C-alpha positions as CSV (number, residue, x, y, z in Angstrom):
1,M,1.0,-4.6,28.3
2,R,3.4,-3.2,29.8
3,I,5.4,-1.9,27.4
4,R,2.2,-0.1,25.8
5,I,2.2,1.7,29.5
6,L,5.4,2.7,29.4
7,V,5.1,4.1,26.0
8,V,2.1,5.9,27.0
9,L,3.8,7.5,29.7
10,A,6.8,8.6,28.1
11,A,4.4,10.2,25.5
12,L,2.8,12.0,28.3
13,V,5.1,13.3,29.9
14,T,7.1,14.5,27.1
15,A,3.5,16.3,25.8
16,L,3.2,17.5,29.3
17,G,7.1,19.5,29.4
18,L,8.4,17.8,32.0
19,V,11.2,16.3,29.7
20,A,14.1,19.2,29.0
21,A,13.8,20.0,25.0
22,P,16.8,19.1,23.2
23,A,20.3,20.2,23.6
24,R,20.9,23.0,21.1
25,A,24.2,23.6,19.3
26,D,25.5,27.6,19.1
27,N,24.1,28.5,15.5
28,G,20.6,27.8,17.5
29,S,20.1,24.0,15.2
30,L,19.7,21.0,17.5
31,D,23.0,19.2,18.5
32,L,22.2,15.8,17.0
33,G,19.6,17.6,13.9
34,S,16.2,16.8,13.4
35,A,16.4,15.7,9.4
36,G,15.1,12.5,11.2
37,S,12.1,13.6,12.4
38,S,12.1,12.7,15.8
39,D,9.8,15.1,17.3
40,L,7.8,13.2,19.6
41,L,4.5,14.0,17.5
42,S,6.1,13.2,13.4
43,P,5.4,11.1,11.6
44,N,8.4,9.3,12.0
45,S,7.9,9.1,15.4
46,L,4.6,8.5,15.7
47,F,5.3,5.4,13.7
48,L,7.9,4.2,15.9
49,W,5.8,4.4,18.9
50,Q,3.1,2.5,17.5
51,S,4.6,-1.3,18.1
52,P,8.0,0.2,20.2
53,G,8.6,-3.8,20.4
54,Q,8.2,-4.2,16.1
55,R,9.7,-1.3,14.7
56,Y,13.0,-0.7,13.9
57,I,15.4,2.7,13.2
58,V,18.3,0.9,10.2
59,V,21.1,3.1,9.6
60,L,23.0,2.1,6.3
61,G,26.8,2.8,6.5
62,A,29.3,4.4,4.0
63,K,32.7,3.5,3.5
64,M,35.0,4.7,5.9
65,G,38.1,6.8,5.2
66,T,41.7,5.1,4.3
67,F,42.7,5.4,8.0
68,G,38.7,5.4,9.7
69,Q,38.2,8.4,9.3
70,T,34.4,8.7,9.5
71,P,32.8,10.4,6.6
72,A,30.2,13.6,6.6
73,I,27.5,11.4,4.9
74,L,28.0,8.9,7.9
75,E,28.1,11.7,11.0
76,Q,24.6,12.6,9.9
77,R,23.4,9.4,9.5
78,M,24.6,8.8,12.9
79,N,23.4,12.0,13.9
80,V,19.9,11.2,13.2
81,A,19.9,7.8,14.0
82,A,21.1,8.7,17.6
83,S,18.5,11.1,17.7
84,L,15.6,9.1,17.1
85,A,17.0,6.4,19.7
86,L,17.3,8.8,22.3
87,S,13.7,9.6,21.9
88,H,12.6,6.6,21.4
89,P,14.3,4.2,23.9
90,F,12.2,1.0,23.6
91,N,12.9,0.5,19.3
92,R,15.9,-0.8,18.5
93,M,18.9,0.1,16.3
94,V,20.3,-2.3,12.9
95,V,23.8,-0.4,11.9
96,S,23.8,-2.4,8.6
97,G,27.5,-2.4,6.5
98,G,30.4,-4.7,6.4
99,N,33.9,-4.4,5.0
100,T,36.2,-1.7,5.5
101,W,39.0,-2.2,2.8
102,W,41.6,-3.1,4.8
103,L,40.8,-2.4,8.2
104,P,39.3,-5.0,11.0
105,V,36.4,-3.7,11.8
106,S,33.1,-2.8,9.6
107,E,31.1,-0.5,9.0
108,A,28.4,-1.4,11.7
109,Q,30.9,-1.9,14.1
110,F,32.4,1.8,13.5
111,M,28.8,2.9,14.0
112,N,28.7,1.4,17.1
113,L,31.3,3.6,18.3
114,G,29.8,6.6,17.2
115,L,26.6,6.4,18.3
116,L,28.0,5.5,21.9
117,R,29.2,8.7,21.8
118,R,26.1,10.3,20.7
119,G,24.3,8.4,24.1
120,V,22.8,5.6,22.5
121,P,23.4,2.3,24.8
122,M,24.9,-0.6,23.2
123,W,21.8,-2.9,24.1
124,Q,20.0,-0.8,21.5
125,M,22.0,-1.8,18.9
126,V,21.9,-4.9,16.8
127,N,24.8,-5.0,14.1
128,E,24.7,-6.6,10.4
129,G,28.1,-6.7,9.7
130,R,28.4,-8.3,6.1
131,S,27.5,-6.4,3.6
132,L,29.0,-4.5,0.7
133,S,26.4,-3.0,-1.1
134,T,22.8,-1.4,-0.4
135,V,21.2,-4.1,-1.9
136,Q,23.4,-6.8,0.5
137,N,22.4,-3.7,3.1
138,A,18.5,-4.9,2.4
139,S,19.0,-8.5,2.1
140,Y,20.5,-9.1,5.1
141,T,18.8,-6.7,7.2
142,V,15.4,-8.1,6.6
143,G,16.4,-11.3,6.8
144,M,17.4,-10.2,10.4
145,L,14.1,-8.1,10.8
146,K,12.0,-11.0,10.1
147,A,13.7,-13.1,12.3
148,M,13.5,-10.6,15.2
149,G,9.6,-10.3,14.5
150,A,9.3,-6.8,13.1
151,S,6.8,-5.1,11.6
152,G,8.6,-2.4,9.8
153,A,12.3,0.3,10.0
154,L,12.8,3.6,9.6
155,I,15.6,3.8,7.1
156,V,18.5,6.1,8.2
157,T,20.0,7.8,5.1
158,N,20.9,10.4,2.8
159,G,18.4,11.8,0.2
160,F,20.1,11.0,-2.8
161,H,20.4,7.2,-1.5
162,M,17.2,7.0,-0.2
163,P,15.3,6.3,-3.6
164,R,17.6,3.2,-4.1
165,A,17.3,2.0,-0.7
166,L,13.8,2.2,0.1
167,K,13.4,0.4,-3.1
168,D,15.6,-2.8,-2.2
169,F,14.5,-2.7,1.0
170,R,11.1,-3.4,-0.3
171,D,12.2,-6.0,-3.0
172,A,14.3,-7.7,-0.5
173,A,10.8,-7.8,1.5
174,R,9.0,-9.3,-1.0
175,K,11.6,-11.7,-2.0
176,Q,12.2,-13.0,1.7
177,G,8.4,-12.8,2.1
178,A,8.7,-10.5,4.7
179,R,5.6,-8.0,5.6
180,L,7.5,-5.1,6.5
181,E,6.9,-1.4,6.3
182,F,9.5,0.9,5.3
183,R,9.5,4.8,5.9
184,P,12.3,7.1,5.4
185,A,14.2,9.2,7.6
186,Y,16.8,11.2,6.0
187,A,19.9,12.1,7.1
């Protein structure tokens, strides 16, 4: 009950303009990117606000550079994820990605650092650091979401990757008997 009251209050405060507008870059675009539909009246925001404790933001990793450089597609995913997380502080986030070749740090751990730099608190993130493919991202993450009592999640990835990612997540949910709704949040 308290969470619902807080959600309603947060929505009212934002709707009344009592919260500062998102920061804009010099070229007029949002600093964190708006492609993930983090506007509080967008379909993705309404999806997250409907049940903050049971709706998650899932960010899919990408192969890191040989010396730990973050690829541009992962930067885009983290920008969208951070924007969503900062707009929806009651929704947890699963960062999913495992082995980074010879580096002793998983993709999920790299994303933790990138998201921390973007202002997302550590407590809002949950790591899935075993997956080596999109199929494994889906399988391991669905298992985690099911165990955490989730009802659904936004999948944050790039447009070229979204159809396969959504199919893999829906297939994994069906195989594990998890009743989860997945929606796209394009990076």
